C-alpha positions in Angstrom: 11.9 54.4 23.4 15.7 55.0 23.7 16.8 58.5 22.5 13.3 59.5 21.5 13.4 63.1 20.5 10.1 65.1 20.6 8.8 68.5 19.8 7.4 70.9 22.4 5.3 73.9 21.4 6.8 77.2 22.5 3.4 78.8 23.0 1.3 76.1 24.8 3.7 73.4 25.9 2.1 70.6 23.9 4.3 67.6 23.1 4.4 66.0 19.6 6.2 63.2 17.9 8.6 64.4 15.2 7.0 64.0 11.7 7.9 65.1 8.3 4.8 67.2 7.8 4.6 68.8 11.2 6.1 72.3 11.2 4.0 74.3 13.7 1.8 73.4 16.7 -1.6 72.5 15.2 -3.3 74.1 18.2 -1.5 77.4 18.1 -0.8 78.0 14.4 -4.5 78.8 13.8 -3.7 82.2 15.3 -0.9 82.9 12.8 -1.4 85.9 10.6 0.1 86.3 7.1 3.2 88.5 7.3 3.4 88.4 11.1 5.4 86.5 13.8 4.7 82.9 14.1 2.8 81.3 17.1 3.2 77.6 17.8 6.9 77.5 17.0 8.1 73.9 17.8 11.4 73.1 19.4 13.2 69.8 19.8 13.2 68.3 23.3 16.2 66.1 24.3 15.5 62.6 25.7 16.0 62.5 29.5 18.3 59.6 29.2 20.9 61.7 27.5 21.7 63.3 30.8 23.3 60.2 32.2 27.0 60.0 33.0 27.8 63.6 31.9 30.0 66.0 33.9 30.8 69.6 33.3 32.9 70.2 30.2 33.0 66.5 29.3 33.8 65.7 25.6 30.7 64.8 23.5 29.6 64.1 20.0 27.1 66.7 18.8 25.3 64.1 16.7 24.1 62.5 19.9 22.1 65.7 20.6 20.4 66.1 17.2 17.1 64.5 16.2 18.4 63.1 12.9 21.0 60.3 12.7 24.5 61.0 11.4 24.1 58.8 8.3 21.6 61.1 6.8 23.8 64.2 6.7 25.6 65.4 3.5 29.3 64.9 3.4 30.2 68.6 3.9 32.3 70.0 6.7 29.6 72.2 8.4 30.3 73.6 11.8 33.5 73.3 13.9 34.2 76.8 12.9 37.2 78.6 14.4 37.1 80.4 17.7 39.7 83.1 17.4 41.3 85.0 20.3 41.2 88.7 19.4 44.6 89.6 20.7 45.1 92.9 19.0 41.6 94.0 20.1 42.3 92.8 23.6 45.6 94.8 23.7 43.9 98.0 22.6 40.7 97.6 24.6 42.1 96.4 27.9 39.9 93.3 27.9 41.7 90.0 28.2 39.3 87.3 27.0 37.7 88.4 23.8 36.9 85.6 21.2 35.5 85.8 17.7 33.4 82.8 16.5 33.7 83.0 12.7 31.1 81.1 10.8 32.2 82.6 7.5 34.4 79.5 7.2 31.3 77.3 6.7 30.9 75.8 3.1 28.7 78.6 1.8 30.2 81.3 4.1 27.5 81.8 6.8 26.0 80.6 10.0 22.9 79.5 8.1 24.7 76.4 7.0 24.1 74.9 10.5 20.4 75.0 9.9 20.5 73.9 6.3 22.7 71.0 7.2 20.1 69.6 9.6 17.2 70.5 7.3 18.9 68.6 4.5 19.5 65.6 6.7 15.8 65.7 7.9 14.7 65.8 4.2 17.0 62.9 3.4 15.7 60.8 6.3 12.1 61.3 5.2 12.9 60.9 1.5 12.0 64.5 0.6 14.0 65.6 -2.4 12.6 69.2 -2.9 13.1 72.1 -0.5 11.6 75.6 -0.7 12.4 78.6 1.3 12.4 82.4 1.5 15.5 84.4 2.3 17.2 87.8 2.2 20.2 85.9 0.8 22.3 83.9 3.2 19.7 81.2 3.9 19.1 80.9 0.2 22.8 80.4 -0.8 23.2 78.1 2.3 20.3 75.8 1.5 21.3 75.7 -2.2 24.9 74.6 -1.5 24.0 72.1 1.2 21.2 70.6 -0.9 23.6 70.4 -3.9 25.9 68.2 -1.9 22.9 66.0 -0.9 21.5 65.7 -4.4 18.4 67.7 -3.4 16.6 70.5 -5.3 15.9 73.9 -3.9 13.4 76.6 -4.8 14.3 80.0 -3.5 12.0 83.0 -3.0 13.8 86.2 -2.2 13.6 90.0 -2.7 15.1 91.1 -6.0 17.2 93.6 -3.9 19.3 90.8 -2.3 23.0 91.2 -2.8 24.2 89.9 -6.2 26.9 87.8 -4.6 24.3 85.7 -2.8 22.1 85.4 -5.9 25.1 84.2 -7.9 25.9 81.6 -5.2 22.3 80.2 -5.5 22.6 79.9 -9.3 26.0 78.3 -9.1 24.6 75.7 -6.8 21.9 74.9 -9.3 18.9 76.3 -7.3 15.7 77.6 -8.9 15.7 81.3 -8.1 12.4 83.2 -7.8 13.2 86.9 -7.2 10.1 88.8 -6.3 9.1 92.4 -6.4 8.6 92.7 -2.7 10.3 92.3 0.7 11.4 89.3 2.7 8.0 89.0 4.4 6.3 88.7 1.0 8.8 86.1 -0.1 8.2 84.2 3.2 4.5 83.9 2.7 4.8 83.1 -1.0 7.2 80.2 -0.3 4.7 78.8 2.3 2.0 78.9 -0.4 4.4 77.2 -2.8 5.1 74.4 -0.4 1.4 73.9 0.3 0.7 73.6 -3.4 3.6 71.3 -4.2 4.2 69.3 -1.0 7.9 70.4 -0.9 9.6 70.6 2.4 9.8 74.2 3.6 13.0 75.4 5.3 11.8 78.8 6.4 13.4 80.0 9.6 11.3 79.4 12.7 8.6 77.7 10.7 10.8 74.6 10.2 11.8 73.4 13.7 15.1 72.1 12.4 16.3 75.6 11.8 16.5 76.6 15.4 17.8 73.1 16.3 20.6 73.3 13.8 21.7 76.7 15.0 22.2 75.5 18.6 25.3 73.6 17.5 27.5 76.8 17.8 26.8 76.9 21.5 28.0 73.3 21.9 31.1 74.1 19.9 31.9 77.1 22.1 31.9 75.0 25.2 33.9 72.2 23.5 36.5 74.8 22.3 36.8 76.8 25.5 36.0 74.1 28.1 34.9 76.8 30.5 31.8 78.9 31.2 31.3 82.0 29.1 30.2 85.3 30.6 28.8 87.1 27.5 27.8 86.1 24.0 27.0 88.9 21.4 25.0 87.8 18.4 23.4 89.8 15.5 19.6 89.6 15.4 17.2 89.8 12.5 14.2 87.3 12.6 15.5 85.9 15.9 16.3 82.3 14.9 20.0 82.5 15.4 19.4 84.1 18.8 16.9 81.5 19.7 19.2 78.7 18.5 22.1 79.9 20.5 20.0 80.2 23.6 18.5 76.7 23.1 22.0 75.3 22.8 23.0 76.7 26.1 19.7 75.5 27.7 20.4 72.0 26.3 24.0 72.1 27.6 22.7 73.1 31.1 20.0 70.4 31.0 22.8 67.8 30.2 25.0 69.1 33.0 27.8 70.1 30.6 28.0 73.7 31.8 27.6 75.3 35.2 25.7 78.4 34.1 24.2 80.1 31.0 26.0 83.1 29.6 24.5 86.5 29.4 23.1 86.6 25.8 23.2 90.0 24.2 21.3 90.3 20.9 22.3 93.2 18.7 20.0 94.8 16.1 20.4 97.7 13.7 18.5 100.8 14.6 16.9 100.4 11.2 15.7 96.9 12.0 14.6 96.9 15.6 11.4 94.8 15.9 12.8 92.4 18.5 14.4 95.3 20.5 11.1 97.0 20.8 9.3 93.8 21.6 11.8 92.9 24.3 12.4 96.3 25.9 9.1 98.0 25.4 6.7 95.0 24.9 5.7 96.5 21.6 5.1 94.0 18.8 4.7 96.4 15.9 3.2 94.1 13.2 3.4 96.9 10.7 7.1 97.6 11.2 9.2 98.3 8.2 13.0 97.8 8.4 15.7 99.7 6.5 19.4 98.9 7.2 22.6 98.3 5.4 23.0 95.0 7.2 20.7 93.0 4.8 21.1 89.7 6.7 19.4 91.2 9.8 17.0 93.4 7.9 13.5 92.1 8.9 10.2 93.8 9.2 7.9 91.8 11.6 10.4 89.1 12.9 8.8 85.7 12.2 10.5 84.2 15.3 9.8 87.3 17.3 7.5 85.8 20.0 9.8 82.8 20.6 13.0 84.7 20.5 11.8 87.3 23.0 10.5 84.6 25.4 13.8 82.7 25.2 15.8 85.9 25.8 13.7 86.7 28.9 14.1 83.2 30.1 17.9 83.5 30.3 17.9 87.1 31.5 19.5 88.3 28.2 19.3 91.7 26.6 18.9 93.4 23.2 20.7 96.6 22.2 20.7 98.8 19.1 23.6 100.0 16.9 23.6 102.4 14.0 24.5 101.4 10.4 27.6 103.6 10.7 28.7 101.9 13.8 28.2 98.5 12.0 30.4 99.6 9.1 33.1 101.0 11.4 33.1 97.8 13.3 33.4 95.8 10.1 36.4 97.8 9.0 38.0 97.6 12.5 37.6 93.9 12.7 39.1 93.4 9.3 42.2 95.6 10.2 42.7 94.2 13.7 41.7 90.5 13.5 42.2 89.6 9.9 38.5 88.6 9.7 36.4 90.2 6.9 32.8 89.6 8.0 29.7 91.0 6.4 27.9 94.0 8.1 25.3 92.0 10.0 28.1 90.0 11.6 30.0 93.2 12.6 27.0 94.2 14.6 28.2 91.8 17.3 31.4 93.8 17.8 29.6 97.1 17.5 27.3 95.8 20.2 30.2 94.9 22.4 31.6 98.4 22.1 28.2 99.9 23.2 27.8 97.4 26.1 31.3 97.2 27.3 30.7 99.4 30.4 28.7 96.4 31.8 31.5 93.9 31.2 34.5 93.3 33.5 37.9 93.3 31.8 38.5 89.6 32.6 35.1 88.3 31.6 35.0 85.7 28.8 33.3 87.4 25.8 32.3 85.7 22.6 31.2 87.7 19.5 29.4 85.7 16.9 30.5 86.6 13.4 27.9 84.9 11.3 28.9 85.6 7.6 31.8 86.3 5.3 32.4 89.8 4.1 32.6 88.7 0.4 28.9 88.1 0.5 28.2 91.8 0.4 31.0 93.8 -1.2 28.8 96.7 -2.1 28.2 97.5 1.6 31.9 97.2 2.4 32.7 99.7 -0.3 30.8 102.4 1.5 33.6 102.8 4.0 36.7 102.2 1.8 37.8 104.0 -1.3 39.5 102.3 -4.2 42.7 104.1 -5.2 43.0 105.6 -8.7 45.4 103.8 -11.0 48.8 105.5 -11.4 51.8 105.3 -13.8 54.3 102.5 -13.1 56.9 104.8 -11.8 58.7 103.6 -8.6 60.0 107.0 -7.6 56.5 108.5 -7.8 55.1 105.6 -5.8 57.6 105.9 -3.0 57.0 109.6 -2.8 53.2 109.2 -2.9 53.3 106.5 -0.2 55.9 108.5 1.9 57.9 105.4 2.6 61.2 107.0 1.8 
């Protein structure tokens, strides 16, 4: 059949037709444990005939490489986010090809819109009007907003500690919010039980194959925007789905003949949320790990996509590095002051990672830092490194003296 997309199991290699109720490999999911990384993660395989008549850096339509037809997508401008040359940072650092891919310009302000966009289209195609998921905040507000545009209903399970800005977003979009007295992992498992009891589509990252597939679109955009091979891509890592999606995007581009080589992918984790770092570098999958970091969007205990993300990273000879919360906050402030981009702490981990890894990068290498969310999503964290000034009397002479501008 022409353009027949299929699923392939990351664990055993079994091939499946894409169906509305198939989320994990039936053979491998039996080994899954509640609260632990998923086995049997399914990924979309491109049809072989899509390789025809494509040359390196040719123009393309991303909808040709997604398993849901264009007509099913909501009418929102998801993706095509700006790629910004960081000229001030280049000037100060001595590097000449630094780029910031800012997904804070997506409709709900985060990279998660890429996954939600495809999940919503998938639901529309199969006439599924209710979507459930667990989230630390960004996936929740993302799915809520995208679903609102599509006329779909969302049911959100998330820790009660999630940033208020993200909770308010969900409520503004009309989602049903279920804050729980527990962490993300508890919310994840509860949402799966909810979907099993109701029959509602579950959008959980890694569990739903469309989440990884949707997140590959940033890789396609990077090649479309730069029209040249990239040397390094830095990306913040929590549960590993964004990382896995970016890698899949470059693997698909290589399969299609649209790039010459795959970039070095560098995942960046907070020292307080290092599950994938330990799994990749030390082969330790600590199933009892507990995360604690200021970067809530990448704060994950046992990463649900841990097995798949580590396998993908090893496949492309990537790496994972750690940065401290202080390094993340300093990077967030520096990016704001020197690029005009106010990103949330998890996004700033990319730049903090670049600073830590820069000794391995040549000054002319093309480097992309993925900034995955807008800073307005987590004002409380940003306030930890800035101080609001005290109000003063409206006296111009006093102001000029205080500011030392005269």
